[in-house]
Every structure is written in structure tokens, then in C-alpha cells.
N, CA, C and O of each residue as an XYZ file, in Angstrom:
880
protein
N      89.712     27.529     43.773
C      89.045     26.313     43.284
C      89.594     25.966     41.902
O      89.643     26.825     41.023
N      90.008     24.713     41.704
C      90.551     24.290     40.423
C      89.450     24.136     39.389
O      88.263     24.131     39.714
N      89.875     24.008     38.120
C      88.903     23.849     37.032
C      88.083     22.580     37.229
O      86.874     22.574     36.996
N      88.750     21.493     37.663
C      88.032     20.234     37.887
C      87.015     20.372     39.018
O      85.916     19.822     38.946
N      87.395     21.115     40.070
C      86.466     21.322     41.175
C      85.257     22.134     40.740
O      84.133     21.859     41.160
N      85.489     23.135     39.898
C      84.380     23.932     39.377
C      83.445     23.073     38.531
O      82.223     23.181     38.627
N      84.042     22.216     37.700
C      83.229     21.324     36.876
C      82.444     20.335     37.745
O      81.289     20.020     37.459
N      83.092     19.852     38.811
C      82.418     18.919     39.709
C      81.242     19.588     40.397
O      80.182     18.984     40.565
N      81.436     20.847     40.796
C      80.339     21.574     41.444
C      79.200     21.808     40.455
O      78.029     21.658     40.804
N      79.545     22.176     39.220
C      78.509     22.348     38.183
C      77.796     21.035     37.914
O      76.585     20.997     37.692
N      78.578     19.948     37.941
C      77.961     18.642     37.703
C      76.959     18.299     38.787
O      75.867     17.808     38.500
N      77.336     18.563     40.059
C      76.422     18.267     41.162
C      75.131     19.069     41.023
O      74.037     18.540     41.219
N      75.268     20.352     40.681
C      74.083     21.197     40.552
C      73.217     20.733     39.383
O      71.994     20.664     39.500
N      73.865     20.411     38.239
C      73.099     19.929     37.088
C      72.376     18.632     37.418
O      71.208     18.459     37.070
N      73.078     17.714     38.094
C      72.466     16.450     38.495
C      71.296     16.683     39.450
O      70.256     16.033     39.343
N      71.478     17.618     40.381
C      70.410     17.943     41.334
C      69.202     18.523     40.614
O      68.063     18.179     40.932
N      69.448     19.407     39.639
C      68.337     20.014     38.893
C      67.568     18.961     38.105
O      66.338     18.987     38.055
N      68.297     18.035     37.490
C      67.631     16.966     36.741
C      66.726     16.156     37.661
O      65.572     15.894     37.322
N      67.246     15.754     38.835
C      66.445     14.966     39.766
C      65.285     15.772     40.340
O      64.206     15.234     40.588
N      65.516     17.059     40.549
C      64.445     17.918     41.062
C      63.313     18.045     40.051
O      62.139     18.002     40.417
N      63.663     18.201     38.790
C      62.632     18.351     37.758
C      61.885     17.038     37.520
O      60.708     17.043     37.162
N      62.568     15.930     37.717
C      61.889     14.632     37.601
C      60.883     14.435     38.736
O      59.884     13.733     38.574
N      61.153     15.059     39.881
C      60.264     14.939     41.058
C      59.590     16.275     41.353
O      59.349     16.616     42.511
N      59.290     17.027     40.293
C      58.822     18.410     40.452
C      57.529     18.530     41.249
O      57.349     19.506     41.976
N      56.630     17.564     41.130
C      55.377     17.652     41.887
C      55.632     17.471     43.388
O      55.090     18.208     44.212
N      56.455     16.490     43.726
C      56.833     16.271     45.124
C      57.636     17.457     45.649
O      57.471     17.877     46.795
N      58.512     17.992     44.791
C      59.334     19.135     45.168
C      58.467     20.337     45.532
O      58.731     21.018     46.523
N      57.446     20.596     44.741
C      56.577     21.742     45.016
C      55.882     21.585     46.360
O      55.725     22.561     47.094
N      55.466     20.369     46.688
C      54.823     20.132     47.987
C      55.786     20.438     49.133
O      55.388     21.024     50.140
N      57.051     20.044     48.981
C      58.055     20.283     50.021
C      58.292     21.774     50.209
O      58.400     22.254     51.338
N      58.373     22.509     49.097
C      58.620     23.952     49.178
C      57.440     24.672     49.817
O      57.628     25.527     50.682
N      56.240     24.334     49.400
C      55.045     24.992     49.928
C      54.884     24.729     51.423
O      54.384     25.584     52.154
N      55.303     23.556     51.876
C      55.163     23.205     53.293
C      56.257     23.815     54.174
O      56.174     23.732     55.399
N      57.279     24.424     53.569
C      58.395     24.977     54.340
C      58.034     26.326     54.940
O      57.293     27.114     54.352
N      58.584     26.572     56.140
C      58.282     27.803     56.865
C      58.913     29.027     56.205
O      58.276     30.075     56.101
N      60.173     28.895     55.757
C      60.871     30.024     55.160
C      61.945     29.502     54.202
O      62.039     28.302     53.942
N      62.751     30.434     53.686
C      63.767     30.080     52.688
C      64.728     29.019     53.218
O      64.964     28.008     52.557
N      65.286     29.250     54.414
C      66.266     28.315     54.963
C      65.668     26.938     55.194
O      66.316     25.921     54.948
N      64.420     26.909     55.670
C      63.751     25.622     55.889
C      63.530     24.913     54.559
O      63.660     23.692     54.478
N      63.193     25.675     53.511
C      62.988     25.086     52.186
C      64.292     24.500     51.653
O      64.294     23.407     51.087
N      65.404     25.221     51.831
C      66.708     24.723     51.379
C      67.048     23.415     52.088
O      67.489     22.460     51.450
N      66.845     23.369     53.399
C      67.145     22.148     54.157
C      66.251     20.994     53.720
O      66.709     19.856     53.605
N      64.967     21.291     53.476
C      64.035     20.238     53.061
C      64.401     19.694     51.679
O      64.346     18.486     51.449
N      64.770     20.582     50.769
C      65.155     20.152     49.419
C      66.441     19.329     49.474
O      66.554     18.296     48.813
N      67.413     19.798     50.270
C      68.675     19.063     50.402
C      68.423     17.648     50.931
O      69.020     16.683     50.454
N      67.535     17.537     51.917
C      67.215     16.220     52.463
C      66.469     15.353     51.478
O      66.722     14.152     51.386
N      65.552     15.948     50.743
C      64.749     15.196     49.771
C      65.605     14.653     48.633
O      65.419     13.518     48.195
N      66.546     15.469     48.155
C      67.339     15.090     46.985
C      68.718     14.560     47.340
O      69.457     14.108     46.466
N      69.072     14.615     48.636
C      70.385     14.150     49.046
C      71.505     14.966     48.435
O      72.497     14.415     47.957
N      71.345     16.284     48.452
C      72.330     17.163     47.833
C      72.870     18.156     48.850
O      72.454     18.159     50.008
N      73.791     18.993     48.414
C      74.395     19.998     49.282
C      73.497     21.227     49.365
O      72.489     21.328     48.666
N      73.882     22.151     50.228
C      73.143     23.411     50.337
C      73.174     24.166     49.008
O      72.169     24.744     48.595
N      74.325     24.159     48.345
C      74.436     24.858     47.057
C      73.481     24.263     46.029
O      72.825     24.992     45.285
N      73.407     22.936     45.994
C      72.489     22.292     45.065
C      71.041     22.610     45.375
O      70.243     22.858     44.471
N      70.698     22.601     46.676
C      69.325     22.902     47.079
C      68.963     24.346     46.758
O      67.838     24.625     46.343
N      69.910     25.268     46.945
C      69.643     26.672     46.634
C      69.451     26.868     45.129
O      68.644     27.696     44.706
N      70.187     26.115     44.330
C      70.011     26.192     42.882
C      68.612     25.728     42.483
O      67.979     26.312     41.604
N      68.142     24.675     43.139
C      66.789     24.178     42.860
C      65.746     25.218     43.257
O      64.809     25.475     42.501
N      65.902     25.812     44.429
C      64.931     26.790     44.904
C      64.922     28.041     44.020
O      63.918     28.749     43.944
N      66.035     28.303     43.363
C      66.115     29.473     42.492
C      65.645     29.221     41.068
O      65.732     30.113     40.225
N      65.149     28.018     40.785
C      64.656     27.705     39.440
C      63.511     28.629     39.044
O      62.612     28.884     39.845
N      63.543     29.124     37.826
C      62.414     29.888     37.292
C      61.495     28.937     36.526
O      61.907     27.847     36.130
N      60.276     29.350     36.326
C      59.293     28.456     35.710
C      59.673     28.052     34.285
O      59.277     26.981     33.825
N      60.434     28.890     33.582
C      60.791     28.529     32.207
C      61.700     27.306     32.151
O      61.807     26.655     31.112
N      62.368     26.987     33.290
C      63.233     25.808     33.324
C      62.433     24.511     33.402
O      63.000     23.424     33.298
N      61.124     24.622     33.585
C      60.277     23.433     33.658
C      59.869     22.909     32.285
O      59.337     21.804     32.183
N      60.107     23.677     31.237
C      59.697     23.251     29.900
C      60.544     22.072     29.430
O      61.643     21.848     29.939
N      60.037     21.330     28.473
C      60.744     20.153     27.975
C      62.094     20.512     27.378
O      63.070     19.788     27.574
N      62.160     21.630     26.647
C      63.414     22.043     26.025
C      64.465     22.356     27.091
O      65.614     21.928     26.975
N      64.080     23.091     28.114
C      65.023     23.436     29.176
C      65.493     22.200     29.924
O      66.667     22.084     30.276
N      64.568     21.275     30.165
C      64.951     20.048     30.874
C      65.949     19.243     30.054
O      66.883     18.660     30.604
N      65.751     19.212     28.733
C      66.700     18.500     27.866
C      68.077     19.163     27.897
O      69.102     18.482     27.893
N      68.092     20.491     27.929
C      69.371     21.211     27.965
C      70.141     20.908     29.251
O      71.361     20.741     29.227
N      69.427     20.838     30.364
C      70.086     20.522     31.630
C      70.648     19.108     31.592
O      71.764     18.865     32.052
N      69.872     18.174     31.042
C      70.356     16.786     30.933
C      71.576     16.709     30.030
O      72.514     15.966     30.318
N      71.575     17.477     28.931
C      72.716     17.480     28.013
C      73.963     18.030     28.707
O      75.063     17.506     28.536
N      73.773     19.097     29.495
C      74.902     19.666     30.224
C      75.456     18.650     31.212
O      76.672     18.509     31.343
N      74.568     17.940     31.910
C      75.005     16.925     32.866
C      75.784     15.826     32.157
O      76.809     15.369     32.664
N      75.313     15.398     30.996
C      76.005     14.342     30.247
C      77.393     14.812     29.823
O      78.358     14.053     29.910
N      77.499     16.058     29.366
C      78.802     16.592     28.964
C      79.767     16.638     30.146
O      80.939     16.285     30.015
N      79.265     17.078     31.300
C      80.116     17.168     32.486
C      80.544     15.781     32.961
O      81.663     15.607     33.444
N      79.662     14.802     32.825
C      80.015     13.434     33.219
C      81.150     12.897     32.349
O      82.006     12.150     32.822
N      81.147     13.290     31.061
C      82.214     12.848     30.157
C      83.534     13.533     30.503
O      84.602     12.933     30.375
N      83.458     14.801     30.945
C      84.662     15.573     31.226
C      85.329     15.167     32.535
O      86.549     15.255     32.675
N      84.521     14.724     33.486
C      85.051     14.448     34.824
C      85.301     12.966     35.037
O      84.540     12.121     34.566
N      86.351     12.668     35.736
C      86.642     11.274     36.092
C      86.221     10.974     37.515
O      86.411      9.857     37.995
N      85.640     11.977     38.212
C      85.154     11.791     39.574
C      83.917     12.651     39.744
O      83.667     13.556     38.947
N      83.150     12.374     40.772
C      81.964     13.166     41.064
C      82.194     13.968     42.318
O      83.180     13.776     43.028
N      81.268     14.872     42.582
C      81.368     15.716     43.771
C      81.415     14.891     45.047
O      81.984     15.318     46.052
N      80.815     13.710     45.002
C      80.782     12.869     46.197
C      82.134     12.273     46.542
O      82.324     11.765     47.647
N      83.096     12.330     45.590
C      84.398     11.743     45.844
C      85.396     12.754     46.397
O      86.479     12.368     46.838
N      85.061     14.008     46.381
C      85.994     14.988     46.905
C      85.705     15.254     48.376
O      84.608     14.988     48.869
N      86.684     15.769     49.046
C      86.516     16.122     50.449
C      85.601     17.339     50.548
O      85.838     18.325     49.850
N      84.571     17.309     51.382
C      83.680     18.464     51.501
C      84.453     19.713     51.914
O      85.380     19.643     52.721
N      84.062     20.850     51.353
C      84.690     22.111     51.728
C      84.317     22.454     53.157
O      83.234     22.090     53.613
N      85.205     23.158     53.885
C      84.869     23.567     55.253
C      83.557     24.337     55.278
O      83.312     25.194     54.430
N      82.731     24.028     56.242
C      81.440     24.700     56.357
C      80.296     23.886     55.794
O      79.161     24.027     56.250
N      80.568     23.016     54.790
C      79.497     22.233     54.185
C      78.887     21.256     55.183
O      77.683     21.002     55.156
N      79.727     20.710     56.065
C      79.246     19.702     57.012
C      79.000     20.280     58.402
O      78.799     19.528     59.356
N      79.012     21.605     58.529
C      78.821     22.227     59.836
C      77.418     21.978     60.366
O      76.436     22.058     59.629
N      77.341     21.674     61.663
C      76.070     21.458     62.339
C      76.016     22.321     63.590
O      77.051     22.695     64.140
N      74.801     22.635     64.037
C      74.615     23.376     65.274
C      73.843     22.513     66.261
O      72.880     21.846     65.883
N      74.259     22.521     67.515
C      73.506     21.823     68.562
C      73.476     22.701     69.806
O      74.332     23.572     69.962
N      72.508     22.489     70.692
C      72.428     23.298     71.915
C      73.666     23.167     72.786
O      74.256     22.092     72.892
N      74.048     24.259     73.398
C      75.169     24.303     74.331
C      74.861     23.441     75.552
O      73.756     23.492     76.093
N      75.847     22.645     75.984
C      75.709     21.798     77.163
C      76.780     22.207     78.169
O      77.976     22.074     77.912
N      76.334     22.701     79.303
C      77.276     23.255     80.279
C      78.334     22.260     80.708
O      79.479     22.643     80.948
N      77.970     20.979     80.811
C      78.908     19.986     81.339
C      79.976     19.562     80.339
O      81.023     19.052     80.738
N      79.730     19.763     79.051
C      80.713     19.319     78.054
C      81.242     20.442     77.166
O      82.207     20.242     76.428
N      80.626     21.615     77.230
C      81.005     22.696     76.309
C      81.664     23.886     77.001
O      81.818     24.955     76.410
N      82.050     23.689     78.256
C      82.743     24.772     78.965
C      84.010     25.160     78.224
O      84.396     26.329     78.218
N      84.668     24.171     77.590
C      85.938     24.430     76.913
C      85.796     25.408     75.758
O      86.615     26.315     75.609
N      84.761     25.231     74.937
C      84.622     26.119     73.774
C      84.185     27.515     74.206
O      84.577     28.504     73.587
N      83.371     27.605     75.268
C      82.999     28.928     75.767
C      84.202     29.617     76.403
O      84.346     30.836     76.304
N      85.063     28.841     77.053
C      86.280     29.403     77.637
C      87.187     29.951     76.538
O      87.770     31.025     76.685
N      87.304     29.205     75.431
C      88.130     29.676     74.312
C      87.554     30.957     73.723
O      88.295     31.874     73.370
N      86.240     31.015     73.619
C      85.577     32.212     73.090
C      85.819     33.414     74.005
O      86.106     34.514     73.532
N      85.702     33.196     75.314
C      85.867     34.294     76.268
C      87.305     34.800     76.282
O      87.540     36.005     76.371
N      88.262     33.887     76.194
C      89.661     34.290     76.143
C      89.944     35.106     74.881
O      90.754     36.032     74.901
N      89.273     34.756     73.790
C      89.481     35.448     72.521
C      88.792     36.812     72.505
O      89.386     37.801     72.074
N      87.536     36.872     72.974
C      86.722     38.087     72.879
C      86.892     38.990     74.093
O      86.848     40.216     73.984
N      87.087     38.359     75.262
C      87.235     39.081     76.539
C      86.017     39.964     76.843
O      86.149     41.090     77.321
N      84.848     39.430     76.556
C      83.600     40.133     76.864
C      82.590     39.114     77.357
O      82.712     37.919     77.087
N      81.590     39.599     78.086
C      80.560     38.716     78.632
C      79.816     37.997     77.511
O      79.699     38.509     76.398
N      79.326     36.826     77.817
C      78.638     36.032     76.809
C      77.219     36.464     76.531
O      76.587     35.948     75.609
N      76.693     37.413     77.318
C      75.300     37.823     77.139
C      75.109     38.906     76.081
O      73.985     39.338     75.827
N      76.197     39.341     75.468
C      76.085     40.348     74.419
C      75.969     41.763     74.916
O      75.733     42.673     74.121
N      76.126     41.978     76.203
C      75.991     43.319     76.775
C      77.196     44.200     76.486
O      77.116     45.425     76.582
N      78.309     43.574     76.133
C      79.536     44.322     75.921
C      80.338     44.522     77.184
O      81.424     45.101     77.143
N      79.826     44.055     78.301
C      80.534     44.180     79.576
C      81.742     43.239     79.592
O      81.778     42.264     78.841
N      82.716     43.522     80.430
C      83.874     42.623     80.539
C      83.440     41.226     80.977
O      82.435     41.064     81.670
N      84.200     40.236     80.567
C      83.886     38.854     80.930
C      83.952     38.666     82.435
O      84.853     39.180     83.098
N      82.994     37.928     82.966
C      82.993     37.604     84.385
C      83.527     36.213     84.616
O      84.138     35.615     83.730
N      83.299     35.701     85.801
C      83.692     34.321     86.099
C      82.988     33.377     85.137
O      81.783     33.486     84.915
N      83.748     32.454     84.570
C      83.230     31.580     83.511
C      82.010     30.784     83.974
O      80.994     30.743     83.281
N      82.109     30.162     85.128
C      81.008     29.334     85.609
C      79.788     30.177     85.973
O      78.652     29.746     85.776
N      80.021     31.371     86.500
C      78.895     32.268     86.796
C      78.168     32.651     85.506
O      76.939     32.695     85.464
N      78.935     32.925     84.468
C      78.323     33.291     83.184
C      77.518     32.132     82.616
O      76.426     32.333     82.084
N      78.044     30.935     82.724
C      77.344     29.765     82.198
C      76.050     29.525     82.973
O      75.016     29.226     82.375
N      76.103     29.655     84.299
C      74.888     29.482     85.101
C      73.842     30.540     84.749
O      72.654     30.233     84.644
N      74.286     31.777     84.567
C      73.354     32.843     84.186
C      72.745     32.560     82.822
O      71.559     32.803     82.603
N      73.562     32.042     81.899
C      73.055     31.703     80.564
C      72.032     30.575     80.648
O      71.014     30.606     79.957
N      72.298     29.589     81.483
C      71.337     28.490     81.644
C      70.005     29.015     82.177
O      68.941     28.556     81.760
N      70.066     29.974     83.097
C      68.831     30.570     83.619
C      68.062     31.281     82.502
O      66.840     31.163     82.412
N      68.791     32.023     81.646
C      68.134     32.725     80.547
C      67.558     31.747     79.534
O      66.472     31.972     78.999
N      68.277     30.666     79.270
C      67.777     29.665     78.329
C      66.544     28.965     78.883
O      65.593     28.695     78.149
N      66.563     28.672     80.183
C      65.403     28.048     80.815
C      64.190     28.970     80.753
O      63.056     28.510     80.615
N      64.439     30.275     80.854
C      63.355     31.264     80.785
C      62.996     31.616     79.333
O      62.169     32.495     79.090
N      63.628     30.917     78.365
C      63.399     31.146     76.931
C      63.747     32.573     76.522
O      63.075     33.182     75.690
N      64.797     33.081     77.120
C      65.285     34.419     76.789
C      66.618     34.369     76.047
O      67.132     35.404     75.622
N      67.175     33.180     75.889
C      68.462     33.039     75.215
C      68.594     31.636     74.645
O      67.964     30.688     75.114
N      69.424     31.532     73.629
C      69.800     30.240     73.044
C      71.285     30.299     72.734
O      71.740     31.202     72.032
N      72.033     29.352     73.248
C      73.444     29.202     72.908
C      73.589     27.900     72.126
O      73.061     26.864     72.530
N      74.305     27.956     71.009
C      74.522     26.793     70.168
C      76.011     26.603     69.933
O      76.769     27.570     69.861
N      76.415     25.364     69.816
C      77.807     25.034     69.507
C      77.877     24.625     68.040
O      77.086     23.801     67.580
N      78.825     25.203     67.310
C      79.033     24.875     65.899
C      80.033     23.732     65.797
O      81.152     23.823     66.302
N      79.618     22.656     65.138
C      80.444     21.448     65.038
C      80.738     21.096     63.588
O      79.877     21.215     62.717
N      81.956     20.663     63.349
C      82.304     20.030     62.079
C      82.834     18.654     62.453
O      83.988     18.514     62.858
N      81.996     17.649     62.317
C      82.336     16.334     62.842
C      82.367     16.402     64.354
O      81.384     16.797     64.981
N      83.487     16.021     64.945
C      83.621     16.078     66.401
C      84.303     17.363     66.870
O      84.444     17.595     68.071
N      84.725     18.196     65.918
C      85.448     19.422     66.263
C      84.489     20.567     66.575
O      83.561     20.832     65.811
N      84.715     21.239     67.693
C      83.942     22.424     68.043
C      84.611     23.634     67.404
O      85.677     24.066     67.843
N      83.991     24.172     66.379
C      84.641     25.241     65.612
C      84.145     26.630     66.017
O      84.706     27.631     65.571
N      83.115     26.711     66.846
C      82.631     28.026     67.255
C      81.339     27.945     68.029
O      80.911     26.868     68.443
N      80.717     29.103     68.222
C      79.451     29.179     68.945
C      78.544     30.224     68.297
O      79.004     31.161     67.645
N      77.242     30.029     68.499
C      76.234     31.002     68.061
C      75.415     31.379     69.287
O      74.957     30.513     70.033
N      75.238     32.674     69.485
C      74.517     33.183     70.646
C      73.270     33.923     70.179
O      73.345     34.764     69.283
N      72.142     33.620     70.771
C      70.913     34.363     70.519
C      70.363     34.872     71.838
O      70.061     34.078     72.730
N      70.228     36.178     71.975
C      69.750     36.779     73.222
C      68.530     37.655     72.916
O      68.589     38.548     72.071
N      67.424     37.382     73.621
C      66.190     38.149     73.433
C      66.279     39.456     74.212
O      66.525     39.450     75.418
N      66.078     40.587     73.513
C      66.139     41.898     74.163
C      65.301     42.894     73.377
O      65.470     43.050     72.168
N      64.395     43.563     74.080
C      63.565     44.613     73.468
C      62.813     44.129     72.229
O      62.710     44.835     71.226
N      62.296     42.914     72.325
C      61.479     42.390     71.234
C      62.255     41.907     70.026
O      61.665     41.632     68.981
N      63.578     41.799     70.151
C      64.418     41.300     69.066
C      65.355     40.225     69.599
O      65.636     40.164     70.796
N      65.831     39.382     68.697
C      66.835     38.392     69.056
C      68.167     38.851     68.472
O      68.346     38.887     67.255
N      69.086     39.196     69.347
C      70.423     39.601     68.914
C      71.260     38.349     68.688
O      71.519     37.584     69.617
N      71.677     38.151     67.449
C      72.431     36.952     67.076
C      73.906     37.316     66.911
O      74.249     38.245     66.179
N      74.770     36.574     67.598
C      76.211     36.770     67.497
C      76.868     35.435     67.161
O      76.479     34.384     67.672
N      77.858     35.501     66.305
C      78.550     34.288     65.873
C      80.035     34.427     66.167
O      80.663     35.422     65.804
N      80.580     33.429     66.820
C      82.009     33.407     67.107
C      82.605     32.134     66.546
O      82.118     31.036     66.815
N      83.665     32.286     65.764
C      84.386     31.139     65.209
C      85.783     31.101     65.824
O      86.464     32.123     65.899
N      86.196     29.937     66.255
C      87.516     29.761     66.871
C      88.601     30.240     65.897
O      88.520     29.974     64.698
N      89.610     30.944     66.412
C      90.665     31.468     65.526
C      91.290     30.418     64.605
O      91.700     30.739     63.490
N      91.364     29.184     65.058
C      91.991     28.133     64.245
C      91.149     27.761     63.028
O      91.642     27.107     62.109
N      89.869     28.179     63.016
C      88.972     27.771     61.934
C      88.448     28.951     61.121
O      87.508     28.796     60.342
N      89.039     30.109     61.294
C      88.568     31.291     60.580
C      89.036     31.301     59.130
O      89.970     30.593     58.750
N      88.360     32.125     58.331
C      88.666     32.273     56.902
C      88.476     30.963     56.134
O      89.159     30.708     55.142
N      87.545     30.142     56.607
C      87.296     28.865     55.934
C      85.817     28.661     55.600
O      85.428     27.585     55.145
N      85.005     29.672     55.819
C      83.592     29.553     55.483
C      82.695     29.123     56.617
O      81.483     29.006     56.438
N      83.278     28.882     57.801
C      82.458     28.421     58.920
C      81.513     29.510     59.429
O      80.380     29.215     59.810
N      81.964     30.754     59.438
C      81.109     31.837     59.920
C      79.865     31.994     59.075
O      78.759     32.128     59.600
N      80.049     31.978     57.753
C      78.915     32.096     56.844
C      77.962     30.919     57.007
O      76.744     31.095     57.034
N      78.528     29.712     57.117
C      77.686     28.518     57.289
C      76.920     28.574     58.603
O      75.741     28.224     58.651
N      77.586     29.016     59.676
C      76.912     29.113     60.972
C      75.801     30.150     60.936
O      74.734     29.944     61.513
N      76.052     31.267     60.258
C      75.027     32.302     60.151
C      73.816     31.779     59.391
O      72.676     32.008     59.796
N      74.064     31.077     58.291
C      72.962     30.543     57.484
C      72.115     29.557     58.301
O      70.886     29.634     58.307
N      72.791     28.634     58.987
C      72.058     27.624     59.742
C      71.379     28.206     60.980
O      70.348     27.702     61.425
N      71.962     29.266     61.530
C      71.396     29.826     62.763
C      70.036     30.476     62.529
O      69.230     30.575     63.455
N      69.775     30.918     61.307
C      68.499     31.589     61.037
C      67.312     30.681     61.321
O      66.372     31.077     62.009
N      67.356     29.467     60.793
C      66.241     28.552     61.023
C      66.199     28.091     62.473
O      65.120     27.889     63.030
N      67.378     27.922     63.095
C      67.415     27.517     64.503
C      66.784     28.579     65.387
O      65.945     28.264     66.231
N      67.177     29.832     65.203
C      66.639     30.913     66.021
C      65.155     31.126     65.760
O      64.398     31.436     66.680
N      64.742     30.961     64.513
C      63.324     31.107     64.191
C      62.488     30.048     64.896
O      61.337     30.296     65.252
N      63.074     28.855     65.098
C      62.354     27.792     65.796
C      62.253     28.087     67.288
O      61.220     27.825     67.905
N      63.324     28.632     67.869
C      63.311     28.958     69.298
C      62.493     30.215     69.597
O      61.843     30.317     70.638
N      62.539     31.179     68.652
C      61.856     32.461     68.863
C      60.949     32.761     67.671
O      61.255     33.653     66.880
N      59.844     32.038     67.529
C      58.971     32.239     66.373
C      58.414     33.653     66.309
O      57.987     34.216     67.317
N      58.426     34.214     65.106
C      57.856     35.530     64.810
C      58.593     36.680     65.487
O      58.080     37.798     65.521
N      59.790     36.430     66.028
C      60.580     37.493     66.644
C      61.674     37.909     65.654
O      62.389     37.044     65.148
N      61.825     39.199     65.366
C      62.853     39.654     64.418
C      64.254     39.272     64.884
O      64.573     39.370     66.068
N      65.084     38.836     63.941
C      66.469     38.488     64.237
C      67.378     39.630     63.799
O      67.253     40.137     62.684
N      68.280     40.027     64.667
C      69.225     41.092     64.351
C      70.635     40.541     64.560
O      71.010     40.170     65.672
N      71.401     40.494     63.483
C      72.771     40.004     63.576
C      73.668     41.167     63.962
O      73.929     42.054     63.148
N      74.136     41.166     65.191
C      74.959     42.262     65.685
C      76.402     42.172     65.218
O      77.076     43.190     65.057
N      76.873     40.955     65.003
C      78.245     40.774     64.531
C      78.200     39.751     63.401
O      78.474     38.574     63.636
N      77.861     40.170     62.175
C      77.665     39.222     61.082
C      78.891     38.360     60.820
O      79.989     38.851     60.557
N      78.658     37.070     60.902
C      79.701     36.076     60.567
C      81.018     36.415     61.242
O      82.069     36.355     60.604
N      80.983     36.767     62.507
C      82.200     37.139     63.221
C      83.235     36.035     63.122
O      82.941     34.870     63.393
N      84.439     36.401     62.737
C      85.525     35.433     62.623
C      85.446     34.576     61.382
O      86.191     33.607     61.242
N      84.518     34.937     60.450
C      84.416     34.103     59.254
C      85.680     34.200     58.407
O      85.772     33.562     57.359
């Protein structure tokens, strides 16, 4: 990351903190209403129109930052950064992973990404560790498990590009979470982003069930 990029990131966070402190009463309501950390980060990001990094900075605020002196210091830092930079964070291309989204697997349109995953991993999609079976048989079996609320398969998207998959399989009272990133998109932050986003997704599908990441950020 270049010096200008670092300054731009600091500027975004400082700007986010200033706006968060100006809306501190509304912000507290959003945080209190959130189910968990990830849900709070998403709610703050949506409320303030900021990135995940900015929302996490807001959630990590300590109470001493609410004082008038601290608020003035943050505003002063933002003003200094605005003078130093000729562009804002909104003008740069988002880093890989920042725009990653997860959506449910669709058998009729996502066979290609599951096929790529199976060719790469050469193991069954159910997390059993068994050798891969017939692709369509595996997909039908997965659909049966998803219908029975025993599994969730998600496709990781960056725009229109399918960059990977997230698998959640219910077994022995736990949800085994596995993340696969396509080889062409590895080492770019997609695995970490998919893992972060999958927590709230899996918690919604399997409320109050412990999540166990068997292959943390695989291919990240």
C-alpha cells in the first residue's frame, strides 16, 4: 500500500468517526439492536455509508473518544488529511474483497463454480473428506440437505465474477464451515472477506448453533 493509499484509508476512517460521533445517539441504537459483532459492523456500514474497515473502527471506539476534546482532535486530523490528499477513498478502486458478496447457491446457474471447486479440491462437497462423486449427484444431494435445513451453500461474488464458495454443513450439533476460493483469485483477501461475511450468514441460517471453521479462509 502506498503512502497516499494509507493516508486515504486514514482519511476515510477519520471521516467515518466524525460522522459517527455526530450521530452518536442513533449509532448507539443501531449497535444495541444488532445480533452480534458482524451484524453491528454491517449495520454501521449501511448507516454511515462506509467500508467494513470504517465500521469496525467505529465499533471499536472507546468512551473517552466521545468527549469534546477527542472529537475536536478527530476533526483536526480529518482536516489535515483533506489538505494532504488530492483524492478521497471513494475515488480509488476498491481493494479485492471489499465488494465481495455472498448469495445462496443455485443449481441451475452455479454448477460451473462447484465444478471448478471439485476439480481443484477433488473431494466431496459435503465436507466428509470422501472422494468427489458425480457432480450432478452431489448437487442433488446438497439440495436435499439444504431443503432439510442441514446445509447451506453460498457463492462468493465480486461483481459478476464467481470467486469462490462457502459451505456450511450441520453435523453433531455444530455447523462445519468451509471456504473455497478459486485459484485465480487467491492471495487477494477474498478468503478473509468470505469468512467474515459467512459468520452472519450462517448464524441466520443456523441460529444458536456453534460454528466451526474446518478450513479457515481456504485459498485466501
